[in-house]
C-alpha positions as CSV (number, residue, x, y, z in Angstrom):
1,M,12.1,-19.4,6.6
2,S,9.6,-17.5,8.9
3,E,6.5,-16.2,6.8
4,F,7.1,-12.7,8.7
5,P,10.4,-11.2,6.9
6,I,10.6,-8.1,9.0
7,H,11.4,-9.0,12.4
8,T,11.8,-5.9,14.9
9,P,13.1,-6.5,18.6
10,V,11.4,-4.1,21.4
11,E,12.1,-2.9,24.2
12,V,9.7,-2.6,27.0
13,R,9.8,0.8,28.9
14,F,8.4,1.8,32.0
15,R,6.2,4.5,30.6
16,D,4.5,1.9,28.5
17,L,2.6,0.5,31.6
18,D,-0.5,1.3,32.9
19,P,-1.1,1.6,36.6
20,L,-1.8,-2.6,36.6
21,G,1.8,-3.2,36.0
22,H,1.7,-4.2,31.8
23,V,1.7,-2.8,28.7
24,N,-1.2,0.0,28.1
25,N,-3.3,-1.8,25.3
26,A,-2.8,1.6,23.2
27,V,1.4,0.8,23.2
28,Y,0.5,-1.8,21.3
29,L,-0.4,0.2,18.4
30,T,3.3,2.0,18.4
31,Y,5.0,-1.4,18.8
32,A,3.2,-2.1,15.4
33,E,4.3,1.2,13.8
34,L,8.1,0.4,14.9
35,G,7.5,-2.8,12.8
36,R,5.6,-1.0,10.0
37,M,8.5,1.6,9.2
38,H,10.8,-1.3,9.4
39,Y,9.1,-3.1,6.8
40,I,8.6,0.3,4.9
41,R,12.4,0.5,5.7
42,A,13.0,-2.4,4.1
43,M,10.4,-1.8,0.8
44,G,13.0,1.4,0.0
45,A,10.0,3.4,0.1
46,D,11.2,6.1,2.6
47,E,12.7,7.7,-0.5
48,A,10.0,7.2,-2.9
49,G,8.5,10.6,-3.1
50,G,5.1,9.5,-1.3
51,N,3.8,9.0,2.0
52,F,2.2,6.5,3.8
53,I,-0.7,7.2,6.1
54,L,-2.5,4.6,8.7
55,A,-6.0,4.4,8.0
56,R,-7.5,2.0,9.8
57,A,-5.9,-0.7,12.8
58,E,-7.4,-3.7,14.9
59,V,-5.7,-5.4,17.8
60,D,-6.2,-8.4,19.0
61,F,-5.1,-9.1,22.6
62,L,-3.6,-12.1,23.5
63,R,-1.5,-12.6,27.0
64,P,-0.4,-9.1,28.8
65,V,3.0,-7.8,28.7
66,H,5.3,-6.6,31.7
67,L,8.2,-4.4,31.8
68,G,11.3,-6.4,31.5
69,E,10.5,-8.9,28.9
70,S,12.0,-9.1,25.6
71,L,9.6,-8.2,22.6
72,E,9.8,-9.1,19.2
73,V,7.4,-7.1,16.6
74,R,6.9,-9.6,13.0
75,T,5.5,-7.6,10.2
76,R,4.4,-8.8,6.8
77,V,2.1,-7.8,3.8
78,P,-0.7,-10.4,2.9
79,R,-2.4,-7.7,0.6
80,V,-1.6,-5.2,-1.7
81,G,-4.2,-3.0,-3.4
82,N,-4.5,-0.1,-5.3
83,S,-3.8,2.6,-3.4
84,S,-3.1,0.7,-0.1
85,F,-1.5,-2.4,1.7
86,H,-2.8,-4.2,4.7
87,T,-0.3,-5.3,7.1
88,L,-0.6,-8.0,9.6
89,S,2.0,-7.4,12.9
90,E,2.6,-10.3,15.4
91,I,4.1,-9.3,19.3
92,W,5.6,-11.5,20.7
93,A,7.0,-11.7,24.3
94,E,8.8,-14.2,26.0
95,G,8.7,-16.4,23.2
96,H,4.6,-16.0,23.7
97,L,2.0,-14.2,21.0
98,A,1.3,-11.6,23.1
99,A,-1.1,-9.4,20.4
100,R,-2.2,-9.8,16.6
101,V,-2.5,-5.9,15.1
102,S,-3.6,-5.7,11.6
103,A,-3.6,-2.3,9.4
104,V,-4.8,-0.9,6.6
105,V,-1.8,2.0,5.3
106,V,-2.8,4.1,2.0
107,W,0.0,5.8,-0.1
108,L,-0.4,9.3,-0.7
109,E,1.1,11.8,-3.3
110,E,0.3,15.3,-2.9
111,G,-1.9,14.7,0.2
112,R,-4.0,12.1,-1.8
113,P,-4.2,8.7,-2.0
114,A,-2.6,7.5,-5.1
115,R,-1.7,4.5,-7.0
116,I,1.2,2.3,-5.2
117,P,4.2,2.3,-7.3
118,E,5.4,-0.6,-8.8
119,H,9.0,-0.2,-7.4
120,I,7.1,-0.5,-4.3
121,R,4.9,-3.5,-5.4
122,A,8.3,-5.0,-6.4
123,A,9.8,-4.6,-3.2
124,V,7.3,-6.3,-1.5
125,R,7.4,-9.5,-4.0
126,R,10.5,-9.8,-2.5
127,L,10.3,-9.5,0.7
128,E,7.7,-11.9,1.5
129,T,8.1,-15.6,1.7
130,L,4.3,-16.6,1.3
131,P,1.8,-15.3,-1.6
132,V,0.6,-11.9,-1.5
133,E,-3.0,-10.9,-2.9
134,G,-3.0,-8.2,-5.3
135,V,1.0,-8.3,-6.4
């Protein structure tokens, strides 16, 4: 069983490339965002009455990705706080780890940080196979 419950296939587009012919560094954040959105949908949070916003993101680039390569974004939540949670995404290209993205996402209600609802915490527990700090 994978330690990443959400696997999102991604197609590299020509517009993702920089002048050297590999995926531009900033695009990796977009790929990780796609994985996070699939995770949030799997939690059932898109109808929960609040909003998630990205508060922090950090990328470790491990290998370049080129047009035509098959990509997969693997996403998990290793930690849940009071009003935020951490995500870890791995971007795999042709079976090789290309980048690792860690992010902090904050739950908002009426435009302010609020406690993450229990049904979302329960969804994280249901999705994850590894222990999650804070749930």
